[in-house]
Kinemage of the C-alpha trace (Angstrom):
@kinemage 1
@onewidth
@group {chain A} dominant
@subgroup {mainchain}
@vectorlist {calphas} color= white
{ca met a 1} P 25.429 14.795 15.566
{ca asp a 2} L 24.430 11.348 14.233
{ca thr a 3} L 21.273 11.476 16.351
{ca leu a 4} L 20.374 14.889 14.930
{ca lys a 5} L 20.868 13.579 11.385
{ca thr a 6} L 18.461 10.733 12.181
{ca val a 7} L 15.777 13.062 13.534
{ca met a 8} L 16.207 16.148 11.314
{ca val a 9} L 15.105 14.621 8.008
{ca pro a 10} L 12.397 15.631 5.495
{ca ile a 11} L 8.804 14.969 6.517
{ca asn a 12} L 6.485 13.135 4.148
{ca lys a 13} L 3.585 15.315 2.984
{ca glu a 14} L 1.081 12.735 4.237
{ca gly a 15} L 2.079 13.696 7.770
{ca his a 16} L 1.518 17.460 7.628
{ca leu a 17} L -2.160 17.332 8.634
{ca phe a 18} L -1.527 14.896 11.481
{ca ile a 19} L 1.373 16.925 12.839
{ca ala a 20} L -0.798 20.053 12.785
{ca ile a 21} L -3.596 18.239 14.650
{ca phe a 22} L -1.191 16.918 17.282
{ca ala a 23} L 0.281 20.407 17.751
{ca ile a 24} L -3.149 22.033 18.127
{ca val a 25} L -4.158 19.414 20.703
{ca ala a 26} L -0.910 19.999 22.617
{ca leu a 27} L -1.575 23.755 22.685
{ca ala a 28} L -5.138 23.155 23.841
{ca leu a 29} L -3.889 20.921 26.657
{ca phe a 30} L -1.501 23.637 27.836
{ca ile a 31} L -4.342 26.160 27.931
{ca leu a 32} L -7.140 23.971 29.294
{ca ala a 33} L -5.430 21.284 31.351
{ca gly a 34} L -2.108 22.712 32.473
{ca pro a 35} L 1.597 22.102 31.811
{ca phe a 36} L 1.714 18.380 32.650
{ca leu a 37} L -0.752 17.256 29.987
{ca gly a 38} L 0.518 19.991 27.702
{ca trp a 39} L 4.035 18.555 27.716
{ca ile a 40} L 2.626 15.096 27.072
{ca gly a 41} L 0.987 16.626 23.998
{ca val a 42} L 4.349 18.091 22.940
{ca ile a 43} L 6.014 14.684 23.268
{ca leu a 44} L 3.283 13.058 21.188
{ca thr a 45} L 3.637 15.800 18.564
{ca ala a 46} L 7.384 15.182 18.401
{ca trp a 47} L 6.704 11.468 17.951
{ca cys a 48} L 4.269 12.242 15.120
{ca val a 49} L 6.946 14.312 13.356
{ca tyr a 50} L 9.405 11.450 13.827
{ca phe a 51} L 6.912 8.897 12.500
{ca phe a 52} L 6.434 10.744 9.211
{ca arg a 53} L 10.148 11.258 8.547
{ca asp a 54} L 11.157 10.516 4.963
{ca pro a 55} L 14.948 10.140 4.678
{ca asp a 56} L 16.869 9.742 1.442
{ca arg a 57} L 18.146 6.259 0.761
{ca phe a 58} L 21.154 4.826 -1.100
{ca val a 59} L 19.456 2.660 -3.716
{ca pro a 60} L 21.476 -0.062 -5.507
{ca thr a 61} L 21.428 0.561 -9.253
{ca arg a 62} L 22.575 -2.777 -10.656
{ca asp a 63} L 19.975 -4.471 -12.852
{ca gly a 64} L 18.083 -7.301 -11.202
{ca val a 65} L 18.615 -6.258 -7.594
{ca ile a 66} L 15.453 -6.429 -5.458
{ca val a 67} L 15.403 -4.147 -2.411
{ca ser a 68} L 13.208 -4.187 0.649
{ca pro a 69} L 9.969 -2.218 0.138
{ca ala a 70} L 9.937 -1.131 3.787
{ca asp a 71} L 11.928 -0.595 6.954
{ca gly a 72} L 11.335 -3.164 9.676
{ca val a 73} L 12.132 -6.750 10.653
{ca val a 74} L 11.721 -9.843 8.495
{ca gln a 75} L 8.860 -11.661 10.211
{ca leu a 76} L 8.304 -14.605 7.855
{ca ile a 77} L 9.829 -16.257 4.801
{ca glu a 78} L 7.530 -18.847 3.275
{ca arg a 79} L 5.822 -19.953 0.084
{ca ala a 80} L 2.307 -18.560 -0.366
{ca val a 81} L -0.224 -17.866 -3.090
{ca pro a 82} L -0.190 -14.161 -4.073
{ca pro a 83} L -3.345 -12.102 -3.392
{ca glu a 84} L -6.188 -13.539 -5.432
{ca glu a 85} L -7.378 -10.101 -6.554
{ca leu a 86} L -4.275 -9.751 -8.746
{ca gly a 87} L -5.312 -12.760 -10.833
{ca leu a 88} L -1.903 -14.446 -10.847
{ca gly a 89} L -3.254 -17.945 -10.239
{ca asn a 90} L -2.806 -20.426 -7.408
{ca asp a 91} L 0.883 -21.245 -7.759
{ca pro a 92} L 2.748 -20.320 -4.556
{ca met a 93} L 5.548 -17.762 -4.684
{ca leu a 94} L 8.248 -17.157 -2.097
{ca arg a 95} L 6.918 -14.472 0.259
{ca ile a 96} L 8.996 -12.287 2.558
{ca ser a 97} L 7.042 -10.416 5.228
{ca val a 98} L 8.500 -7.263 6.802
{ca phe a 99} L 6.883 -6.055 10.030
{ca leu a 100} L 6.985 -2.320 10.804
{ca asn a 101} L 6.546 -1.013 14.340
{ca val a 102} L 5.466 2.547 15.168
{ca phe a 103} L 9.090 3.741 15.322
{ca asn a 104} L 10.113 2.582 11.838
{ca val a 105} L 10.135 4.791 8.746
{ca his a 106} L 6.773 4.032 7.123
{ca val a 107} L 7.428 5.344 3.618
{ca asn a 108} L 7.286 2.397 1.192
{ca arg a 109} L 9.589 1.984 -1.816
{ca ile a 110} L 9.490 0.070 -5.099
{ca pro a 111} L 11.444 -3.193 -4.664
{ca leu a 112} L 12.196 -3.651 -8.372
{ca gly a 113} L 11.726 -1.400 -11.382
{ca gly a 114} L 9.344 -2.219 -14.202
{ca lys a 115} L 5.757 -1.584 -15.279
{ca val a 116} L 2.809 -1.640 -12.885
{ca val a 117} L 0.477 -4.285 -14.291
{ca lys a 118} L -2.247 -4.038 -11.659
{ca thr a 119} L -2.998 -2.387 -8.324
{ca val a 120} L -5.911 -3.534 -6.167
{ca tyr a 121} L -7.177 -2.286 -2.802
{ca arg a 122} L -9.088 -4.760 -0.639
{ca pro a 123} L -10.889 -3.874 2.618
{ca gly a 124} L -10.357 -6.212 5.549
{ca lys a 125} L -9.675 -6.622 9.242
{ca phe a 126} L -7.115 -4.831 11.406
{ca leu a 127} L -5.451 -7.782 13.134
{ca asn a 128} L -1.975 -7.560 14.605
{ca ala a 129} L 0.259 -7.319 11.517
{ca ala a 130} L 2.728 -9.746 13.113
{ca leu a 131} L 0.217 -12.600 12.848
{ca asp a 132} L 0.505 -15.065 9.951
{ca lys a 133} L -3.131 -14.602 8.942
{ca ala a 134} L -2.738 -10.817 8.573
{ca ser a 135} L -1.594 -11.350 4.966
{ca glu a 136} L -4.929 -12.938 4.086
{ca glu a 137} L -7.420 -11.204 6.375
{ca asn a 138} L -6.250 -7.622 6.908
{ca glu a 139} L -6.976 -4.560 4.787
{ca arg a 140} L -4.395 -4.389 2.020
{ca gln a 141} L -3.164 -2.785 -1.191
{ca ala a 142} L -1.627 -5.276 -3.628
{ca val a 143} L 0.654 -4.314 -6.530
{ca his a 144} L 1.886 -6.439 -9.445
{ca val a 145} L 4.955 -5.175 -11.313
{ca gln a 146} L 6.517 -6.820 -14.347
{ca thr a 147} L 10.110 -6.208 -15.397
{ca glu a 148} L 11.249 -5.597 -18.975
{ca asp a 149} L 12.294 -9.242 -19.287
{ca gly a 150} L 8.925 -10.527 -18.059
{ca lys a 151} L 9.674 -11.284 -14.397
{ca asp a 152} L 6.667 -10.862 -12.086
{ca ile a 153} L 7.034 -9.372 -8.629
{ca val a 154} L 4.260 -8.643 -6.150
{ca phe a 155} L 4.305 -6.410 -3.089
{ca val a 156} L 1.484 -5.770 -0.652
{ca gln a 157} L 0.867 -3.026 1.896
{ca ile a 158} L -1.011 -4.494 4.869
{ca ala a 159} L -2.742 -2.499 7.603
{ca gly a 160} L -2.088 -3.548 11.204
{ca leu a 161} L -3.667 -3.336 14.633
{ca val a 162} L -3.062 0.421 14.882
{ca ala a 163} L -2.867 1.297 11.199
{ca arg a 164} L -6.063 2.623 9.662
{ca arg a 165} L -4.921 4.137 6.394
{ca ile a 166} L -2.970 2.744 3.453
{ca val a 167} L -1.604 5.298 0.988
{ca cys a 168} L -0.509 4.120 -2.480
{ca his a 169} L 0.332 6.531 -5.306
{ca leu a 170} L 0.693 3.919 -8.046
{ca ser a 171} L -1.619 3.364 -11.004
{ca asp a 172} L -1.947 0.636 -13.629
{ca gly a 173} L 0.461 1.049 -16.535
{ca gln a 174} L 2.876 3.290 -14.627
{ca glu a 175} L 6.614 2.849 -15.138
{ca val a 176} L 8.540 2.668 -11.848
{ca lys a 177} L 12.166 2.512 -10.763
{ca thr a 178} L 13.798 0.478 -8.014
{ca gly a 179} L 13.792 2.376 -4.716
{ca glu a 180} L 11.227 5.019 -5.687
{ca arg a 181} L 8.757 6.070 -3.002
{ca phe a 182} L 5.245 4.866 -3.741
{ca gly a 183} L 3.224 5.253 -0.537
{ca leu a 184} L 3.039 4.580 3.189
{ca ile a 185} L 0.911 2.955 5.869
{ca arg a 186} L -0.064 4.943 8.912
{ca phe a 187} L 0.913 3.789 12.355
{ca gly a 188} L 2.294 0.239 12.433
{ca ser a 189} L 1.892 -2.270 9.631
{ca arg a 190} L 3.395 -4.965 7.429
{ca thr a 191} L 4.667 -5.231 3.867
{ca asp a 192} L 4.829 -8.517 1.951
{ca ile a 193} L 6.909 -9.109 -1.157
{ca tyr a 194} L 6.548 -12.133 -3.435
{ca leu a 195} L 9.661 -13.092 -5.394
{ca pro a 196} L 9.726 -14.493 -8.948
{ca glu a 197} L 10.038 -18.260 -9.306
{ca gly a 198} L 13.570 -19.553 -8.802
{ca val a 199} L 14.833 -16.454 -6.975
{ca glu a 200} L 16.325 -17.153 -3.546
{ca pro a 201} L 16.212 -14.661 -0.634
{ca leu a 202} L 19.406 -13.013 0.595
{ca val a 203} L 17.907 -12.164 3.995
{ca gly a 204} L 16.780 -14.182 7.005
{ca val a 205} L 14.019 -14.098 9.606
{ca gly a 206} L 14.777 -11.525 12.307
{ca gln a 207} L 16.975 -9.378 10.055
{ca asn a 208} L 16.454 -5.612 10.087
{ca met a 209} L 15.519 -4.062 6.754
{ca ile a 210} L 16.158 -0.573 5.376
{ca gly a 211} L 13.565 0.273 2.758
{ca gly a 212} L 15.079 1.022 -0.644
{ca glu a 213} L 18.559 -0.068 0.487
{ca thr a 214} L 18.660 -3.609 1.862
{ca val a 215} L 19.045 -6.144 -0.966
{ca ile a 216} L 16.613 -8.983 -0.313
{ca ala a 217} L 17.173 -10.897 -3.576
{ca asp a 218} L 19.064 -10.717 -6.857
{ca leu a 219} L 17.698 -11.892 -10.205
{ca lys a 220} L 21.295 -12.126 -11.444
{ca ala a 221} L 22.917 -13.625 -8.372
{ca glu a 222} L 25.765 -15.161 -10.390
{ca asn a 223} L 26.847 -11.650 -11.431
{ca glu a 224} L 29.515 -10.575 -8.932
{ca thr a 225} L 29.834 -6.975 -10.129
{ca pro a 226} L 29.862 -4.640 -7.084
{ca leu a 227} L 26.614 -2.798 -6.429
{ca ala a 228} L 26.501 0.860 -7.386
{ca val a 229} L 24.188 3.078 -5.339
{ca glu a 230} L 22.094 6.159 -5.974
{ca val a 231} L 20.767 8.527 -3.311
{ca arg a 232} L 16.951 8.812 -3.413
């Protein structure tokens, strides 16, 4: 039953065209190449459906909580200058990099609510997203959000070796809430998040993340009030 709940979840609308293409190819293989290749096509179609799954998440609602923008594994935690196209200067910020493989949920979520100050798409390479230099050299979509009390947070969608399409539904001036869906990256990728100055991470390298749920930092860490959650 738990396995069925994992598989039978809503499908993100970005996947409908791809699922249809995979299904048509599978049918064509049955007709033109026989059952063996046809069943391979069915398996690939099932994987495509699984890839575009879009489950609800239990989003913490306490003010100041920063959640992971993506499912995956924490690949790096280091200080780095945020993407230059955002115009935030050359002062390093603490960056947490989450690597997504082709079996992770690829729907991205807002790590912290506020106002979108700037979104910038930059073309680039398609290196393995697990490499350190992927943050600087790969195709990416950078987003700068500012909270009501003036805290700056940056998150970046980064294409990977297999990924060839970044989808971001945000626009400058938009108001966003913690845990809201804002886009996805197709077929294997990485998401970086830059924390405000003085904020310490609550996660470690190698830790598995659940987008919209896992708390990666807390602007009000001294506040010990239990976290409330909201299903989104």
